[in-house]
All heavy atoms as TSV, in Angstrom:
chain	resi	resn	atom	element	x	y	z
A	1	MET	N	N	1.960	11.731	4.625
A	1	MET	CA	C	2.640	12.334	3.508
A	1	MET	C	C	2.318	11.538	2.185
A	1	MET	O	O	2.049	12.163	1.126
A	1	MET	CB	C	4.088	12.428	3.747
A	1	MET	CG	C	4.898	13.124	2.689
A	1	MET	SD	S	6.486	13.520	3.280
A	1	MET	CE	C	7.248	14.177	1.875
A	2	GLN	N	N	2.392	10.186	2.244
A	2	GLN	CA	C	2.161	9.420	1.069
A	2	GLN	C	C	0.671	9.515	0.635
A	2	GLN	O	O	0.399	9.608	-0.558
A	2	GLN	CB	C	2.522	7.958	1.288
A	2	GLN	CG	C	4.039	7.689	1.363
A	2	GLN	CD	C	4.297	6.313	1.739
A	2	GLN	OE1	O	4.224	5.973	2.907
A	2	GLN	NE2	N	4.513	5.463	0.756
A	3	LEU	N	N	-0.176	9.526	1.634
A	3	LEU	CA	C	-1.643	9.638	1.290
A	3	LEU	C	C	-1.978	11.031	0.747
A	3	LEU	O	O	-2.795	11.213	-0.135
A	3	LEU	CB	C	-2.484	9.332	2.495
A	3	LEU	CG	C	-2.531	7.910	2.995
A	3	LEU	CD1	C	-3.277	7.755	4.197
A	3	LEU	CD2	C	-3.060	7.052	1.873
A	4	GLU	N	N	-1.283	12.094	1.286
A	4	GLU	CA	C	-1.473	13.462	0.710
A	4	GLU	C	C	-1.027	13.455	-0.708
A	4	GLU	O	O	-1.760	13.995	-1.602
A	4	GLU	CB	C	-0.657	14.414	1.564
A	4	GLU	CG	C	-1.233	14.800	2.897
A	4	GLU	CD	C	-2.530	15.590	2.845
A	4	GLU	OE1	O	-2.811	16.229	1.796
A	4	GLU	OE2	O	-3.243	15.581	3.833
A	5	ALA	N	N	0.115	12.873	-1.030
A	5	ALA	CA	C	0.665	12.876	-2.394
A	5	ALA	C	C	-0.310	12.160	-3.320
A	5	ALA	O	O	-0.403	12.433	-4.506
A	5	ALA	CB	C	2.028	12.212	-2.422
A	6	ALA	N	N	-0.966	11.082	-2.815
A	6	ALA	CA	C	-1.902	10.300	-3.618
A	6	ALA	C	C	-3.338	10.819	-3.513
A	6	ALA	O	O	-4.280	10.232	-4.055
A	6	ALA	CB	C	-1.851	8.833	-3.255
A	7	ASP	N	N	-3.531	11.940	-2.832
A	7	ASP	CA	C	-4.831	12.511	-2.625
A	7	ASP	C	C	-5.819	11.497	-2.035
A	7	ASP	O	O	-6.990	11.446	-2.379
A	7	ASP	CB	C	-5.412	13.162	-3.877
A	7	ASP	CG	C	-6.581	14.082	-3.617
A	7	ASP	OD1	O	-6.648	14.677	-2.499
A	7	ASP	OD2	O	-7.490	14.168	-4.452
A	8	GLY	N	N	-5.294	10.680	-1.052
A	8	GLY	CA	C	-6.162	9.730	-0.400
A	8	GLY	C	C	-6.432	8.466	-1.203
A	8	GLY	O	O	-7.191	7.594	-0.674
A	9	ASN	N	N	-5.996	8.384	-2.443
A	9	ASN	CA	C	-6.253	7.187	-3.283
A	9	ASN	C	C	-5.116	6.143	-3.014
A	9	ASN	O	O	-4.074	6.280	-3.595
A	9	ASN	CB	C	-6.349	7.602	-4.704
A	9	ASN	CG	C	-6.669	6.484	-5.594
A	9	ASN	OD1	O	-6.663	5.296	-5.204
A	9	ASN	ND2	N	-6.940	6.772	-6.873
A	10	LEU	N	N	-5.410	5.134	-2.201
A	10	LEU	CA	C	-4.403	4.157	-1.893
A	10	LEU	C	C	-3.863	3.409	-3.117
A	10	LEU	O	O	-2.723	2.993	-3.170
A	10	LEU	CB	C	-4.861	3.190	-0.875
A	10	LEU	CG	C	-5.012	3.783	0.547
A	10	LEU	CD1	C	-5.880	2.882	1.446
A	10	LEU	CD2	C	-3.641	3.993	1.142
A	11	ALA	N	N	-4.706	3.264	-4.158
A	11	ALA	CA	C	-4.272	2.603	-5.340
A	11	ALA	C	C	-3.203	3.429	-6.117
A	11	ALA	O	O	-2.467	2.899	-6.913
A	11	ALA	CB	C	-5.446	2.325	-6.238
A	12	SER	N	N	-3.123	4.711	-5.785
A	12	SER	CA	C	-2.177	5.614	-6.454
A	12	SER	C	C	-0.892	5.879	-5.662
A	12	SER	O	O	-0.003	6.613	-6.155
A	12	SER	CB	C	-2.867	6.977	-6.711
A	12	SER	OG	O	-3.915	6.818	-7.628
A	13	VAL	N	N	-0.774	5.242	-4.488
A	13	VAL	CA	C	0.439	5.380	-3.731
A	13	VAL	C	C	1.622	4.874	-4.534
A	13	VAL	O	O	1.550	3.770	-5.032
A	13	VAL	CB	C	0.356	4.689	-2.342
A	13	VAL	CG1	C	1.716	4.677	-1.648
A	13	VAL	CG2	C	-0.731	5.352	-1.499
A	14	GLN	N	N	2.692	5.678	-4.653
A	14	GLN	CA	C	3.847	5.339	-5.414
A	14	GLN	C	C	4.799	4.439	-4.643
A	14	GLN	O	O	4.963	4.614	-3.442
A	14	GLN	CB	C	4.600	6.623	-5.793
A	14	GLN	CG	C	3.770	7.446	-6.739
A	14	GLN	CD	C	3.435	6.776	-8.108
A	14	GLN	OE1	O	4.318	6.263	-8.753
A	14	GLN	NE2	N	2.211	6.826	-8.487
A	15	ALA	N	N	5.383	3.508	-5.337
A	15	ALA	CA	C	6.408	2.641	-4.682
A	15	ALA	C	C	7.546	3.507	-4.081
A	15	ALA	O	O	7.938	4.475	-4.675
A	15	ALA	CB	C	7.061	1.694	-5.746
A	16	GLN	N	N	8.004	3.131	-2.878
A	16	GLN	CA	C	8.929	3.889	-2.192
A	16	GLN	C	C	10.393	3.532	-2.575
A	16	GLN	O	O	11.289	4.375	-2.512
A	16	GLN	CB	C	8.772	3.717	-0.647
A	16	GLN	CG	C	7.464	4.278	-0.218
A	16	GLN	CD	C	7.322	5.770	-0.517
A	16	GLN	OE1	O	8.069	6.541	0.062
A	16	GLN	NE2	N	6.419	6.104	-1.359
A	17	GLN	N	N	10.599	2.280	-2.970
A	17	GLN	CA	C	11.928	1.829	-3.351
A	17	GLN	C	C	11.807	1.126	-4.640
A	17	GLN	O	O	11.312	-0.048	-4.663
A	17	GLN	CB	C	12.455	0.872	-2.322
A	17	GLN	CG	C	12.561	1.506	-0.888
A	17	GLN	CD	C	12.922	0.375	0.109
A	17	GLN	OE1	O	13.502	-0.673	-0.213
A	17	GLN	NE2	N	12.635	0.631	1.338
A	18	VAL	N	N	12.201	1.653	-5.730
A	18	VAL	CA	C	12.004	1.141	-7.005
A	18	VAL	C	C	12.756	-0.216	-7.241
A	18	VAL	O	O	12.194	-1.178	-7.736
A	18	VAL	CB	C	12.425	2.090	-8.135
A	18	VAL	CG1	C	12.297	1.494	-9.489
A	18	VAL	CG2	C	11.540	3.390	-8.045
A	19	ASN	N	N	13.981	-0.338	-6.757
A	19	ASN	CA	C	14.772	-1.584	-6.923
A	19	ASN	C	C	14.982	-2.304	-5.642
A	19	ASN	O	O	16.099	-2.821	-5.378
A	19	ASN	CB	C	16.128	-1.192	-7.604
A	19	ASN	CG	C	15.922	-0.705	-9.019
A	19	ASN	OD1	O	15.074	-1.274	-9.761
A	19	ASN	ND2	N	16.607	0.320	-9.406
A	20	ALA	N	N	14.033	-2.399	-4.809
A	20	ALA	CA	C	14.151	-3.059	-3.528
A	20	ALA	C	C	14.381	-4.571	-3.749
A	20	ALA	O	O	13.787	-5.177	-4.561
A	20	ALA	CB	C	12.924	-2.821	-2.650
A	21	PRO	N	N	15.218	-5.175	-2.923
A	21	PRO	CA	C	15.496	-6.588	-3.123
A	21	PRO	C	C	14.517	-7.546	-2.385
A	21	PRO	O	O	14.814	-8.052	-1.346
A	21	PRO	CB	C	16.929	-6.718	-2.475
A	21	PRO	CG	C	16.883	-5.659	-1.382
A	21	PRO	CD	C	16.085	-4.554	-1.940
A	22	CYS	N	N	13.374	-7.682	-3.026
A	22	CYS	CA	C	12.374	-8.637	-2.478
A	22	CYS	C	C	12.610	-10.010	-3.142
A	22	CYS	O	O	12.894	-10.100	-4.282
A	22	CYS	CB	C	10.956	-8.176	-2.746
A	22	CYS	SG	S	10.446	-6.689	-1.845
A	23	THR	N	N	12.378	-11.055	-2.340
A	23	THR	CA	C	12.422	-12.408	-2.886
A	23	THR	C	C	11.192	-12.686	-3.699
A	23	THR	O	O	10.216	-11.907	-3.648
A	23	THR	CB	C	12.528	-13.438	-1.748
A	23	THR	OG1	O	11.336	-13.394	-1.037
A	23	THR	CG2	C	13.707	-13.193	-0.898
A	24	MET	N	N	11.201	-13.715	-4.474
A	24	MET	CA	C	10.046	-14.028	-5.287
A	24	MET	C	C	9.172	-15.062	-4.528
A	24	MET	O	O	8.384	-15.752	-5.155
A	24	MET	CB	C	10.470	-14.547	-6.639
A	24	MET	CG	C	11.098	-13.417	-7.487
A	24	MET	SD	S	11.493	-13.856	-9.152
A	24	MET	CE	C	9.842	-14.009	-9.791
A	25	GLU	N	N	9.382	-15.146	-3.238
A	25	GLU	CA	C	8.587	-16.106	-2.438
A	25	GLU	C	C	7.103	-15.751	-2.469
A	25	GLU	O	O	6.740	-14.580	-2.398
A	25	GLU	CB	C	9.065	-15.889	-0.981
A	25	GLU	CG	C	8.281	-16.643	0.073
A	25	GLU	CD	C	8.753	-16.311	1.441
A	25	GLU	OE1	O	9.587	-15.430	1.628
A	25	GLU	OE2	O	8.239	-16.962	2.373
A	26	LEU	N	N	6.289	-16.739	-2.680
A	26	LEU	CA	C	4.856	-16.568	-2.732
A	26	LEU	C	C	4.284	-16.797	-1.294
A	26	LEU	O	O	4.185	-17.901	-0.823
A	26	LEU	CB	C	4.197	-17.480	-3.741
A	26	LEU	CG	C	2.690	-17.246	-3.890
A	26	LEU	CD1	C	2.326	-15.835	-4.271
A	26	LEU	CD2	C	2.100	-18.229	-4.901
A	27	ASP	N	N	3.925	-15.724	-0.638
A	27	ASP	CA	C	3.345	-15.804	0.682
A	27	ASP	C	C	2.351	-14.586	0.780
A	27	ASP	O	O	2.675	-13.530	1.405
A	27	ASP	CB	C	4.443	-15.640	1.755
A	27	ASP	CG	C	3.964	-15.874	3.185
A	27	ASP	OD1	O	2.810	-16.371	3.304
A	27	ASP	OD2	O	4.678	-15.525	4.110
A	28	PRO	N	N	1.250	-14.718	0.070
A	28	PRO	CA	C	0.333	-13.601	-0.138
A	28	PRO	C	C	-0.129	-12.877	1.206
A	28	PRO	O	O	-0.303	-13.509	2.178
A	28	PRO	CB	C	-0.907	-14.234	-0.795
A	28	PRO	CG	C	-0.368	-15.470	-1.418
A	28	PRO	CD	C	0.715	-15.965	-0.519
A	29	VAL	N	N	-0.173	-11.548	1.031
A	29	VAL	CA	C	-0.647	-10.715	2.138
A	29	VAL	C	C	-1.700	-9.805	1.533
A	29	VAL	O	O	-1.549	-9.161	0.482
A	29	VAL	CB	C	0.526	-9.804	2.612
A	29	VAL	CG1	C	0.000	-8.822	3.677
A	29	VAL	CG2	C	1.664	-10.670	3.104
A	30	THR	N	N	-2.947	-9.791	2.194
A	30	THR	CA	C	-4.007	-8.953	1.725
A	30	THR	C	C	-4.192	-7.879	2.736
A	30	THR	O	O	-4.274	-8.093	3.964
A	30	THR	CB	C	-5.326	-9.761	1.567
A	30	THR	OG1	O	-5.130	-10.801	0.587
A	30	THR	CG2	C	-6.444	-8.861	1.137
A	31	VAL	N	N	-4.275	-6.565	2.244
A	31	VAL	CA	C	-4.477	-5.463	3.164
A	31	VAL	C	C	-5.850	-4.838	2.810
A	31	VAL	O	O	-6.294	-4.869	1.616
A	31	VAL	CB	C	-3.345	-4.420	3.058
A	31	VAL	CG1	C	-2.094	-4.956	3.595
A	31	VAL	CG2	C	-3.118	-3.931	1.595
A	32	THR	N	N	-6.504	-4.305	3.789
A	32	THR	CA	C	-7.768	-3.595	3.621
A	32	THR	C	C	-7.723	-2.294	4.388
A	32	THR	O	O	-7.283	-2.288	5.553
A	32	THR	CB	C	-8.915	-4.449	4.157
A	32	THR	OG1	O	-8.845	-5.783	3.471
A	32	THR	CG2	C	-10.237	-3.871	3.873
A	33	ALA	N	N	-8.276	-1.249	3.813
A	33	ALA	CA	C	-8.392	0.008	4.494
A	33	ALA	C	C	-9.788	0.597	4.108
A	33	ALA	O	O	-10.158	0.553	2.972
A	33	ALA	CB	C	-7.334	1.007	4.041
A	34	VAL	N	N	-10.488	1.012	5.151
A	34	VAL	CA	C	-11.779	1.657	5.018
A	34	VAL	C	C	-11.769	2.907	5.946
A	34	VAL	O	O	-11.387	2.801	7.075
A	34	VAL	CB	C	-12.900	0.723	5.359
A	34	VAL	CG1	C	-14.276	1.408	5.217
A	34	VAL	CG2	C	-12.898	-0.515	4.548
A	35	GLY	N	N	-12.245	4.023	5.345
A	35	GLY	CA	C	-12.287	5.199	6.209
A	35	GLY	C	C	-12.811	6.418	5.427
A	35	GLY	O	O	-13.530	6.273	4.429
A	36	ARG	N	N	-12.393	7.518	5.881
A	36	ARG	CA	C	-12.836	8.851	5.255
A	36	ARG	C	C	-11.576	9.639	4.854
A	36	ARG	O	O	-10.606	9.705	5.617
A	36	ARG	CB	C	-13.686	9.640	6.164
A	36	ARG	CG	C	-15.022	9.033	6.377
A	36	ARG	CD	C	-15.962	10.023	7.124
A	36	ARG	NE	N	-17.338	9.455	7.136
A	36	ARG	CZ	C	-18.210	9.615	6.176
A	36	ARG	NH1	N	-17.922	10.340	5.139
A	36	ARG	NH2	N	-19.461	9.116	6.310
A	37	TRP	N	N	-11.617	10.251	3.731
A	37	TRP	CA	C	-10.612	11.146	3.234
A	37	TRP	C	C	-11.208	12.483	2.844
A	37	TRP	O	O	-11.994	12.517	1.978
A	37	TRP	CB	C	-9.842	10.529	2.069
A	37	TRP	CG	C	-8.704	11.394	1.618
A	37	TRP	CD1	C	-8.712	12.268	0.572
A	37	TRP	CD2	C	-7.399	11.553	2.246
A	37	TRP	NE1	N	-7.518	12.870	0.474
A	37	TRP	CE2	C	-6.722	12.453	1.488
A	37	TRP	CE3	C	-6.814	10.957	3.329
A	37	TRP	CZ2	C	-5.416	12.870	1.801
A	37	TRP	CZ3	C	-5.556	11.302	3.659
A	37	TRP	CH2	C	-4.831	12.275	2.937
A	38	HIS	N	N	-11.003	13.475	3.665
A	38	HIS	CA	C	-11.545	14.781	3.444
A	38	HIS	C	C	-13.105	14.741	3.205
A	38	HIS	O	O	-13.626	15.328	2.292
A	38	HIS	CB	C	-10.881	15.517	2.248
A	38	HIS	CG	C	-9.458	15.796	2.521
A	38	HIS	ND1	N	-8.983	16.741	3.388
A	38	HIS	CD2	C	-8.305	15.209	2.079
A	38	HIS	CE1	C	-7.685	16.746	3.387
A	38	HIS	NE2	N	-7.241	15.766	2.608
A	39	GLY	N	N	-13.707	13.929	4.054
A	39	GLY	CA	C	-15.213	13.824	4.018
A	39	GLY	C	C	-15.722	12.773	3.110
A	39	GLY	O	O	-16.924	12.447	3.180
A	40	SER	N	N	-14.967	12.188	2.271
A	40	SER	CA	C	-15.404	11.201	1.297
A	40	SER	C	C	-15.084	9.760	1.842
A	40	SER	O	O	-13.989	9.599	2.401
A	40	SER	CB	C	-14.800	11.310	-0.053
A	40	SER	OG	O	-15.150	12.552	-0.598
A	41	VAL	N	N	-16.004	8.839	1.711
A	41	VAL	CA	C	-15.755	7.476	2.134
A	41	VAL	C	C	-14.787	6.836	1.088
A	41	VAL	O	O	-14.971	6.923	-0.117
A	41	VAL	CB	C	-17.043	6.670	2.181
A	41	VAL	CG1	C	-16.715	5.175	2.499
A	41	VAL	CG2	C	-17.987	7.218	3.241
A	42	VAL	N	N	-13.710	6.185	1.604
A	42	VAL	CA	C	-12.795	5.486	0.734
A	42	VAL	C	C	-12.609	4.079	1.249
A	42	VAL	O	O	-12.757	3.798	2.402
A	42	VAL	CB	C	-11.409	6.232	0.684
A	42	VAL	CG1	C	-11.491	7.581	0.030
A	42	VAL	CG2	C	-10.824	6.357	2.087
A	43	SER	N	N	-12.312	3.150	0.334
A	43	SER	CA	C	-12.031	1.783	0.709
A	43	SER	C	C	-10.958	1.239	-0.282
A	43	SER	O	O	-10.918	1.697	-1.430
A	43	SER	CB	C	-13.266	0.893	0.766
A	43	SER	OG	O	-13.816	0.798	-0.591
A	44	PHE	N	N	-10.195	0.287	0.218
A	44	PHE	CA	C	-9.116	-0.282	-0.579
A	44	PHE	C	C	-8.900	-1.652	-0.093
A	44	PHE	O	O	-8.870	-1.953	1.119
A	44	PHE	CB	C	-7.846	0.622	-0.404
A	44	PHE	CG	C	-6.654	0.050	-1.115
A	44	PHE	CD1	C	-6.447	0.299	-2.434
A	44	PHE	CD2	C	-5.713	-0.642	-0.379
A	44	PHE	CE1	C	-5.285	-0.206	-3.064
A	44	PHE	CE2	C	-4.554	-1.166	-1.003
A	44	PHE	CZ	C	-4.345	-0.885	-2.342
A	45	GLU	N	N	-8.664	-2.568	-1.015
A	45	GLU	CA	C	-8.263	-3.942	-0.698
A	45	GLU	C	C	-7.301	-4.418	-1.798
A	45	GLU	O	O	-7.633	-4.297	-3.048
A	45	GLU	CB	C	-9.408	-4.889	-0.555
A	45	GLU	CG	C	-8.988	-6.276	-0.165
A	45	GLU	CD	C	-10.124	-7.209	0.097
A	45	GLU	OE1	O	-10.764	-7.635	-0.836
A	45	GLU	OE2	O	-10.381	-7.434	1.325
A	46	GLN	N	N	-6.209	-4.954	-1.430
A	46	GLN	CA	C	-5.247	-5.412	-2.438
A	46	GLN	C	C	-4.448	-6.588	-1.852
A	46	GLN	O	O	-4.134	-6.604	-0.694
A	46	GLN	CB	C	-4.238	-4.290	-2.827
A	46	GLN	CG	C	-3.190	-4.647	-3.784
A	46	GLN	CD	C	-3.721	-4.830	-5.222
A	46	GLN	OE1	O	-4.611	-4.053	-5.621
A	46	GLN	NE2	N	-3.290	-5.807	-5.912
A	47	THR	N	N	-4.099	-7.563	-2.686
A	47	THR	CA	C	-3.291	-8.692	-2.286
A	47	THR	C	C	-1.919	-8.504	-2.928
A	47	THR	O	O	-1.859	-8.245	-4.172
A	47	THR	CB	C	-3.938	-10.056	-2.678
A	47	THR	OG1	O	-5.173	-10.156	-2.003
A	47	THR	CG2	C	-3.037	-11.159	-2.246
A	48	TYR	N	N	-0.873	-8.622	-2.116
A	48	TYR	CA	C	0.503	-8.524	-2.591
A	48	TYR	C	C	1.160	-9.932	-2.505
A	48	TYR	O	O	0.718	-10.739	-1.597
A	48	TYR	CB	C	1.314	-7.508	-1.818
A	48	TYR	CG	C	0.720	-6.119	-2.023
A	48	TYR	CD1	C	-0.307	-5.695	-1.102
A	48	TYR	CD2	C	1.109	-5.291	-3.003
A	48	TYR	CE1	C	-0.847	-4.437	-1.296
A	48	TYR	CE2	C	0.634	-4.020	-3.142
A	48	TYR	CZ	C	-0.405	-3.597	-2.344
A	48	TYR	OH	O	-0.956	-2.363	-2.504
A	49	SER	N	N	2.140	-10.201	-3.239
A	49	SER	CA	C	2.720	-11.608	-3.275
A	49	SER	C	C	3.410	-11.919	-1.993
A	49	SER	O	O	3.523	-13.113	-1.644
A	49	SER	CB	C	3.663	-11.728	-4.467
A	49	SER	OG	O	4.687	-10.754	-4.459
A	50	ASN	N	N	3.910	-10.946	-1.304
A	50	ASN	CA	C	4.550	-11.156	0.020
A	50	ASN	C	C	4.703	-9.863	0.768
A	50	ASN	O	O	4.435	-8.821	0.194
A	50	ASN	CB	C	5.906	-11.895	-0.070
A	50	ASN	CG	C	6.961	-11.171	-0.845
A	50	ASN	OD1	O	7.181	-10.005	-0.652
A	50	ASN	ND2	N	7.541	-11.898	-1.773
A	51	SER	N	N	5.097	-9.849	2.037
A	51	SER	CA	C	5.134	-8.699	2.855
A	51	SER	C	C	6.195	-7.682	2.384
A	51	SER	O	O	6.036	-6.486	2.546
A	51	SER	CB	C	5.285	-9.014	4.329
A	51	SER	OG	O	6.527	-9.713	4.478
A	52	CYS	N	N	7.257	-8.170	1.738
A	52	CYS	CA	C	8.263	-7.302	1.204
A	52	CYS	C	C	7.697	-6.431	0.110
A	52	CYS	O	O	7.863	-5.205	0.008
A	52	CYS	CB	C	9.455	-8.026	0.730
A	52	CYS	SG	S	10.778	-7.037	0.078
A	53	VAL	N	N	6.956	-7.081	-0.791
A	53	VAL	CA	C	6.369	-6.385	-1.939
A	53	VAL	C	C	5.348	-5.363	-1.411
A	53	VAL	O	O	5.242	-4.169	-1.892
A	53	VAL	CB	C	5.681	-7.323	-2.914
A	53	VAL	CG1	C	5.015	-6.578	-3.965
A	53	VAL	CG2	C	6.792	-8.225	-3.522
A	54	LEU	N	N	4.581	-5.735	-0.436
A	54	LEU	CA	C	3.638	-4.816	0.220
A	54	LEU	C	C	4.360	-3.577	0.741
A	54	LEU	O	O	3.881	-2.450	0.422
A	54	LEU	CB	C	2.930	-5.511	1.397
A	54	LEU	CG	C	2.182	-4.585	2.376
A	54	LEU	CD1	C	1.004	-3.902	1.726
A	54	LEU	CD2	C	1.716	-5.347	3.623
A	55	SER	N	N	5.410	-3.758	1.483
A	55	SER	CA	C	6.201	-2.637	2.050
A	55	SER	C	C	6.775	-1.756	1.016
A	55	SER	O	O	6.729	-0.536	1.100
A	55	SER	CB	C	7.263	-3.223	2.966
A	55	SER	OG	O	8.038	-2.186	3.518
A	56	VAL	N	N	7.344	-2.359	-0.083
A	56	VAL	CA	C	7.930	-1.525	-1.124
A	56	VAL	C	C	6.851	-0.755	-1.837
A	56	VAL	O	O	7.048	0.460	-2.133
A	56	VAL	CB	C	8.639	-2.494	-2.144
A	56	VAL	CG1	C	9.078	-1.725	-3.406
A	56	VAL	CG2	C	9.896	-3.059	-1.514
A	57	GLN	N	N	5.735	-1.352	-2.124
A	57	GLN	CA	C	4.675	-0.674	-2.878
A	57	GLN	C	C	3.935	0.358	-2.115
A	57	GLN	O	O	3.492	1.380	-2.670
A	57	GLN	CB	C	3.655	-1.690	-3.432
A	57	GLN	CG	C	4.263	-2.551	-4.543
A	57	GLN	CD	C	4.671	-1.835	-5.736
A	57	GLN	OE1	O	3.963	-1.038	-6.319
A	57	GLN	NE2	N	5.933	-2.118	-6.193
A	58	THR	N	N	3.774	0.204	-0.791
A	58	THR	CA	C	2.973	1.090	-0.018
A	58	THR	C	C	3.704	1.891	0.975
A	58	THR	O	O	3.114	2.787	1.722
A	58	THR	CB	C	1.813	0.355	0.685
A	58	THR	OG1	O	2.365	-0.553	1.661
A	58	THR	CG2	C	0.903	-0.401	-0.325
A	59	GLY	N	N	5.011	1.648	1.121
A	59	GLY	CA	C	5.764	2.431	2.101
A	59	GLY	C	C	5.248	2.238	3.479
A	59	GLY	O	O	4.957	1.131	3.944
A	60	ALA	N	N	5.008	3.331	4.199
A	60	ALA	CA	C	4.580	3.295	5.608
A	60	ALA	C	C	3.032	3.163	5.734
A	60	ALA	O	O	2.580	3.077	6.879
A	60	ALA	CB	C	5.083	4.506	6.310
A	61	VAL	N	N	2.349	3.203	4.665
A	61	VAL	CA	C	0.832	3.276	4.743
A	61	VAL	C	C	0.335	2.106	5.556
A	61	VAL	O	O	-0.585	2.287	6.370
A	61	VAL	CB	C	0.198	3.332	3.347
A	61	VAL	CG1	C	-1.283	3.205	3.426
A	61	VAL	CG2	C	0.604	4.572	2.654
A	62	PHE	N	N	0.799	0.893	5.379
A	62	PHE	CA	C	0.297	-0.251	6.064
A	62	PHE	C	C	1.266	-0.844	7.117
A	62	PHE	O	O	1.097	-1.939	7.577
A	62	PHE	CB	C	-0.120	-1.400	5.086
A	62	PHE	CG	C	-1.366	-1.028	4.304
A	62	PHE	CD1	C	-1.256	-0.611	2.965
A	62	PHE	CD2	C	-2.621	-1.156	4.865
A	62	PHE	CE1	C	-2.340	-0.280	2.238
A	62	PHE	CE2	C	-3.746	-0.770	4.109
A	62	PHE	CZ	C	-3.570	-0.346	2.855
A	63	ASP	N	N	2.206	-0.030	7.572
A	63	ASP	CA	C	3.031	-0.439	8.693
A	63	ASP	C	C	2.253	-0.691	9.881
A	63	ASP	O	O	1.467	0.168	10.291
A	63	ASP	CB	C	4.138	0.595	8.964
A	63	ASP	CG	C	5.317	0.595	7.964
A	63	ASP	OD1	O	5.280	-0.335	7.109
A	63	ASP	OD2	O	6.219	1.387	8.075
A	64	ILE	N	N	2.488	-1.788	10.517
A	64	ILE	CA	C	1.720	-2.104	11.732
A	64	ILE	C	C	2.733	-2.325	12.909
A	64	ILE	O	O	3.768	-2.886	12.730
A	64	ILE	CB	C	0.893	-3.401	11.580
A	64	ILE	CG1	C	0.002	-3.268	10.381
A	64	ILE	CG2	C	0.107	-3.643	12.849
A	64	ILE	CD1	C	-0.765	-4.519	10.085
């Protein structure tokens, strides 16, 4: 659903919780995604300051 809303552009995925209570702890997390979206090759790599920020910004996209 989030990828549909962003038309497969992971950089455009909207934050799921605008005022989520994440700490300011610096524990960087880098995520990478490579694949196909409706026949087009897509790739994405981004580093977030911690896993809470990752979760807030990407919702379920990178849930493991």
